[in-house]
DRENVEX-442106 format. One record per residue (C-alpha): residue number from 1; x, y, z. Coordinates in steps of 0.02 Angstrom, whole numbers. Each point is the difference from the previous one (the first is absolute). Layout:
<recs>
REC num      x      y      z
REC NUM      X      Y      Z
...
</recs>
This chain:
<recs>
REC num      x      y      z
REC   1  -1243   -308   2247
REC   2    -69     95   -130
REC   3   -138    -71   -134
REC   4     31    -54   -174
REC   5    -91    129    -76
REC   6    111    129    120
REC   7    154    -75    -67
REC   8    -50      1   -184
REC   9    -34    186     27
REC  10    148     44     70
REC  11    120   -102   -120
REC  12    -96     75   -146
REC  13     33    173     80
REC  14    190    -41    -11
REC  15     -5    -51   -161
REC  16    135    118    -52
REC  17    128    -93    115
REC  18     65   -165    -13
REC  19   -123   -104     99
REC  20     73   -167    105
REC  21   -104   -118    106
REC  22    105    -89    134
REC  23    -87   -174     74
REC  24     10     11    178
REC  25    -96   -116    113
REC  26     31    -30    194
REC  27     80   -159     24
REC  28     20    -57   -169
REC  29    142   -136    -31
REC  30    162     71    -66
REC  31    122   -115   -108
REC  32    163     52    -66
REC  33     24    173     39
REC  34    112     75    116
REC  35    -47     62    183
REC  36    -45    184    -20
REC  37    -80    -14   -183
REC  38   -168     45     52
REC  39   -154     93    -83
REC  40     37    152    116
REC  41    175     19    -64
REC  42    -37     -2   -180
REC  43   -144    131     20
REC  44    122    106    123
REC  45    132    -13   -157
REC  46   -126     34   -134
REC  47   -126    116     47
REC  48     85    160    -27
REC  49     20    -21   -167
REC  50   -160    -98    -47
REC  51   -179    -37     81
REC  52     18   -149    106
REC  53   -152    -96     77
REC  54    -22   -179     87
REC  55   -106   -127    -58
REC  56    -75   -135    114
REC  57    -44   -185    -32
REC  58   -170     50    -45
REC  59     39    167   -102
REC  60    135   -103    -93
REC  61   -104   -125    -71
REC  62   -156    142    -49
REC  63      4      9   -182
REC  64    -91    170    -15
REC  65    165     69    106
REC  66    152   -104    -52
REC  67    -11     76   -199
REC  68    136    105    -93
REC  69   -145    127      8
REC  70     40     29    182
REC  71    160    -69     43
REC  72    147      8   -108
REC  73    113   -120     89
REC  74    -30   -140    136
REC  75    142    -53    129
REC  76     -3   -183     84
REC  77    109     29    148
REC  78     -5   -169     75
REC  79    121   -101   -116
REC  80    -51   -154    -71
REC  81   -175     11    109
REC  82   -142     88    -92
REC  83   -196     -8     35
REC  84    -69   -145    -98
REC  85   -167     76     -4
REC  86     51    152   -104
REC  87    113    -99   -156
REC  88   -125     10   -106
REC  89    -32    187     44
REC  90    176     53    -37
REC  91     19   -119   -148
REC  92   -139    106    -88
REC  93     88    155     77
REC  94    164    -40   -100
REC  95    -84    -71   -146
REC  96    -74    186    -26
REC  97    166     73     18
REC  98     29     28    196
REC  99    167     11     79
REC 100     67   -123    139
REC 101    147    -16    116
REC 102     42   -163     96
REC 103    110     17    140
REC 104    102   -181     11
REC 105      6   -163    -62
REC 106   -107    -92   -107
REC 107   -153    103    -63
REC 108   -182    -54     62
REC 109     83   -166     81
REC 110    -71     -5    164
REC 111   -222     24     -5
REC 112    -45     49    150
REC 113   -194      4     58
REC 114    -81      8    163
REC 115    -95   -148     53
REC 116    -84     -1    181
REC 117     84    160     48
REC 118    172    -69    -44
REC 119    119     59   -148
REC 120     46   -183   -101
REC 121     99    -45   -155
REC 122   -114    -76   -144
REC 123     90   -178    -42
REC 124      7     23   -189
REC 125    155     -6   -130
REC 126     14    194     -2
REC 127     91      3   -166
REC 128   -122    -93    -97
REC 129   -146     93     72
REC 130     61    178     10
REC 131    188     36    -53
REC 132    -36    -93   -163
REC 133   -164    112    -20
REC 134    117    151      1
REC 135    146    -62   -103
REC 136    104     -3    138
REC 137    151   -126     15
REC 138    120    -10    133
REC 139    164   -110     36
REC 140    128    -24    154
REC 141    172     12    -18
REC 142    101   -134     49
REC 143    110    125    111
REC 144    -79    148     59
REC 145     57    167    -53
REC 146    158     79     76
REC 147    -41    184    -50
REC 148   -145     87    -83
REC 149     50    115   -136
REC 150   -124    144    -66
REC 151    -48     63   -187
REC 152     57    173     43
REC 153    -72     58   -159
REC 154   -178    -25     45
REC 155     55     -5    200
REC 156     99    171      1
REC 157      2     30    177
REC 158     64   -193     48
REC 159    163    -38     21
REC 160    100   -121   -134
REC 161    -21   -136    128
REC 162    -81    -52    167
REC 163    165    -66     83
REC 164    -72   -148     84
REC 165   -110   -128    -80
REC 166   -148   -110     79
REC 167   -144   -111    -52
REC 168    -75     14   -181
REC 169   -114    -87   -121
REC 170     30     58   -182
REC 171   -160     62    -81
REC 172    -37     27   -182
REC 173   -163     23    -88
REC 174    -50    -69   -179
REC 175      7    151   -130
REC 176   -173    -55    -66
REC 177   -162    -25     93
REC 178   -184    -76     -8
REC 179    -83    137     16
REC 180     59    133   -102
REC 181      6    -76   -161
REC 182     63    118   -150
REC 183    -50    -41   -176
REC 184    108   -116    -73
REC 185    119    101   -119
REC 186      9   -139   -134
REC 187    -65   -169    -32
REC 188     62   -159     81
REC 189     16     94    166
REC 190    -71    -46    168
REC 191    -60    167     62
REC 192     14    -70    181
REC 193    205    -10    -21
REC 194     10    169    -86
REC 195    105    104    131
REC 196   -128    134    107
REC 197    132     42    122
REC 198    179     13     53
REC 199     99    -11    153
REC 200    148     78     74
REC 201    111    -84    148
REC 202     31    165     96
REC 203     79    -95    139
REC 204    113   -160    -25
REC 205     62   -106    124
REC 206    184    -60    -33
REC 207    114   -125     86
REC 208    182     28     47
REC 209     66      3   -150
REC 210   -107    123    -80
REC 211   -111   -117   -101
REC 212   -191     31     -4
REC 213    -81   -127     90
REC 214   -187     68      7
REC 215   -102    131    -50
REC 216    -64     83    176
REC 217    -98    135    -59
REC 218    -78     29   -163
REC 219    -95    134    -82
REC 220   -130    -56   -111
REC 221    -99    105   -136
REC 222   -158    -49   -111
REC 223    -36    115   -155
REC 224   -157    -78    -28
REC 225    -93     22    172
REC 226    131    153     50
REC 227     34   -105    156
REC 228    171     10     97
REC 229     57   -130    143
REC 230    140     14    117
REC 231     42   -180     69
REC 232    102    -26    138
REC 233     82   -171     36
REC 234    124     32    120
REC 235    -30    -77    178
REC 236     64     23    179
REC 237     78    144     91
REC 238    125     50   -131
REC 239   -122     71   -120
REC 240    -11    148   -111
REC 241   -175     57    103
REC 242     75    -26    185
REC 243    -16    155     75
REC 244    177    -48     90
REC 245     69     22   -164
REC 246     58    194    -30
REC 247    -50     -2   -193
REC 248   -190    -85     34
REC 249    -75    170    -13
REC 250     62     49   -153
REC 251     -3   -167    -63
REC 252   -193    -11     27
REC 253    -29    186    -67
REC 254     95    -43   -162
REC 255    -94   -162    -28
REC 256   -161    100     19
REC 257     58    141   -116
REC 258     20   -118   -152
REC 259   -173    -88     48
REC 260    -72    169     11
REC 261     41     45   -179
REC 262   -125    -41   -146
REC 263    132     -1   -138
REC 264     69   -147    -99
REC 265    103    -68   -138
REC 266    -21   -155   -104
REC 267     37    -81   -171
REC 268    159     92    -27
REC 269     57    -75   -167
REC 270    111     34   -135
REC 271    -77      1   -200
REC 272    108   -165    -41
REC 273    110   -115     95
REC 274    127      9   -107
REC 275     76    166    -98
REC 276    141     24   -126
REC 277    128    111    -33
REC 278    -93    172    -58
REC 279   -183    -30     55
REC 280    -75    106    118
REC 281    -73    -69    161
REC 282   -194     41     38
REC 283    -43    -39    203
REC 284   -158      6     83
REC 285    -56    -21    172
REC 286   -182     32     82
REC 287    -25    122    152
REC 288   -178    -18     98
REC 289    -69    125    121
REC 290   -131    -78    122
REC 291    -28    156    106
REC 292   -174     74    -22
REC 293     84    150    -60
REC 294    135     46   -113
REC 295    178     -3     31
REC 296    168     40    -63
REC 297    144   -109     -8
REC 298    175      5    -80
REC 299     64   -145   -112
REC 300    169    -41    -28
REC 301     76   -133   -112
REC 302    192    -66     -6
REC 303     66    -93   -119
REC 304    164    -92     55
REC 305    136   -137    -35
REC 306     86   -110    112
REC 307    134    133      4
REC 308   -122    138     57
REC 309   -120    131    -39
REC 310    -13     58   -182
REC 311   -149    109    -33
REC 312   -149     58    110
REC 313   -153     87    -50
REC 314   -145     93    108
REC 315   -180     50    -37
REC 316   -119     85    123
REC 317   -165    -96     11
REC 318   -171     67     52
REC 319   -120   -141     37
REC 320   -180     25     24
REC 321   -111    -87     99
REC 322      5   -191    -10
REC 323    109     27   -157
REC 324    110   -139    -90
REC 325    132     88   -126
REC 326    113    -88   -110
REC 327    170    106    -10
REC 328    120    -13   -148
REC 329    189     40     -6
REC 330    106    -13   -159
REC 331    174    -31      3
REC 332    117     33   -144
REC 333    184    -37     40
REC 334    143     43   -126
REC 335     60   -176     24
REC 336    -32   -155    107
REC 337    144    -31     94
REC 338    -64   -157    111
REC 339    -99   -141    -52
REC 340   -101     12    161
REC 341    -97    142     50
REC 342   -118     28    174
REC 343   -139    123      7
REC 344    -56     67    168
REC 345   -168    105     17
REC 346    -12     94    180
REC 347   -146     75     58
REC 348      6    152    113
REC 349   -161     73    105
REC 350     73    167     48
REC 351    185    -32     58
REC 352    -38   -182     54
REC 353     29   -144   -119
REC 354   -159    -98     12
REC 355     34   -141   -143
REC 356    114    -68   -112
REC 357     27   -145   -137
REC 358    113    -57   -113
REC 359     22    -89   -151
REC 360    139    -18   -137
REC 361     45    -46   -189
REC 362    146    -59   -108
REC 363     99     54   -141
REC 364     41   -112   -146
REC 365    180    -41    -22
REC 366     50   -113   -136
REC 367    170    -19     83
REC 368    -61    -45    181
REC 369    -98   -143   -113
REC 370    150    -52    -80
REC 371     87    -35    150
REC 372   -135   -114     71
REC 373     69   -147     64
REC 374    -21   -162   -114
REC 375   -113   -139     77
REC 376    -18   -174    -61
REC 377    -42   -175     53
REC 378    127   -144    -27
REC 379    -61   -174     57
REC 380    -90     25    167
REC 381     80    161     30
REC 382    -15    197    -12
REC 383    156     90    -71
REC 384     23    171     40
REC 385    149     94    -93
REC 386     63   -183    -33
REC 387    -13    -51    165
REC 388    -98   -115     87
REC 389   -125     89    119
REC 390   -109    -71    133
REC 391   -185     88    -29
REC 392    -42     83    170
REC 393   -184     82    -49
REC 394   -160     61     58
REC 395   -179     16    -68
REC 396    -39    179    -14
REC 397   -169     66     21
REC 398     -5    193     31
REC 399     96    160     -9
REC 400    -73     48    158
REC 401    -82    -70    150
REC 402   -193    -38    -40
REC 403      8     94   -185
REC 404    -21    -77   -180
REC 405    175      1    -71
REC 406    -57    -15   -170
REC 407   -140    111      5
REC 408     97    152     31
REC 409    178    -52     31
REC 410    123    123    113
REC 411    180     -1    -77
REC 412     70     75    171
REC 413    -87   -132     95
REC 414     79   -126   -120
REC 415    166     68      6
REC 416     -9    -30    190
REC 417    -56   -188     -4
REC 418    123    -45   -131
REC 419    134     78    110
REC 420    -53    -96    150
REC 421    -10   -148    -98
REC 422    178     22    -66
REC 423     75     34    179
REC 424    -88   -157     54
REC 425     76   -110   -139
REC 426   -143    -32   -116
REC 427     32     -3   -185
REC 428   -162    -71    -79
REC 429   -157     84      3
REC 430   -175    -78    -66
REC 431   -133    148     -6
REC 432   -164    -66     54
REC 433   -100    107   -119
REC 434    -14    -47   -180
REC 435     23    185    -44
REC 436    205      2     11
REC 437     12    120   -134
REC 438     42    133    130
REC 439    146   -116     63
REC 440     74     13   -179
REC 441     27    179     24
REC 442     67    -12    160
REC 443    105   -147     23
REC 444    146     64    -89
REC 445     30    107    142
REC 446     49   -157    106
REC 447    146    -23   -133
REC 448     85    155     14
REC 449    172     20     27
</recs>
């Protein structure tokens, strides 16, 4: 065992490489990960392309060592079990922009501490004490996934599906957090609810009919702190990180490649939520580089309708150390051929797609409005198109999980939500927030045809 000072010196000397600290402690309890998923297997897979060190229970709770200055990524390999005494140090590390990979089940669910020479589980409510402080939420599907499906755009060396399913919790993170508060963009805004991070579901658990039942692996990015997390909710032997699965090593390397990229996208917005024929469309998106060195990147912007892509633009970016840059695009079509357009920005670090974000806008079409259904009340009943109708409604809060719909509405998300409501037979919507003006421009889309 080398001293903390010597370990810091070694990490500093390897600052040009991606530095990974893997927690390893002899006899530490394991909860929810497959047999063979060990700290030594993780190191063996990763050490050729990264600088990898082991951290014991004392080192992982040493504040002077567990800092983004020395460690770019920390891996917790024991599933739901983690060293309880290290939590405050790990939380500070994550707040300061450190990266995290958990390996199975609910992160930070089994706080373990040594008492009288034995490892014991702390008796507490782990969600209240640990998960909620980090903005991590979990759920358990009624039926376990029959198969795991992979996002092959972000995980290019993985197959589209695993071909087997197993136990899995669903994981998400809030898109705002309590420690990286941005300046409020306008009045009447709670900064605690302003988005500061996003997440992608990179492995989705699906049932035997192909329907999603849980987000088994998520990749979260925080554009205030620069932190990147990969949280794995799968449990048991049928697991993306099981060494018995032929693609496990590729999956791990792909995940670490995503965590290693310091480039992010956020706040993709059209100039307006609604345009008229003849108007040009201004689109802006912000790109960030959290590396201590300058980075080059490629940014692609695609505009499409439900029928397919209609326009694409690309810009080369040079982002300085710690720089956040607003990138502007302009599109002037001869004529809008649809009343609903989607926009997607994709950021490439070299040839690797490292982030993407979506939004949209609508086009004012008087004919669509004139074809809208007549709605009136007669006695105790609503009448839609002159027929009595049962109202099946929802109270609609957000256009994205954890995000303020009325602050920065996302038309792409609105379209997805309304499509799902229509499929479920919902015909009444109450926007919870008082800024319903965003729906005036959009609701005509629901009455197309």
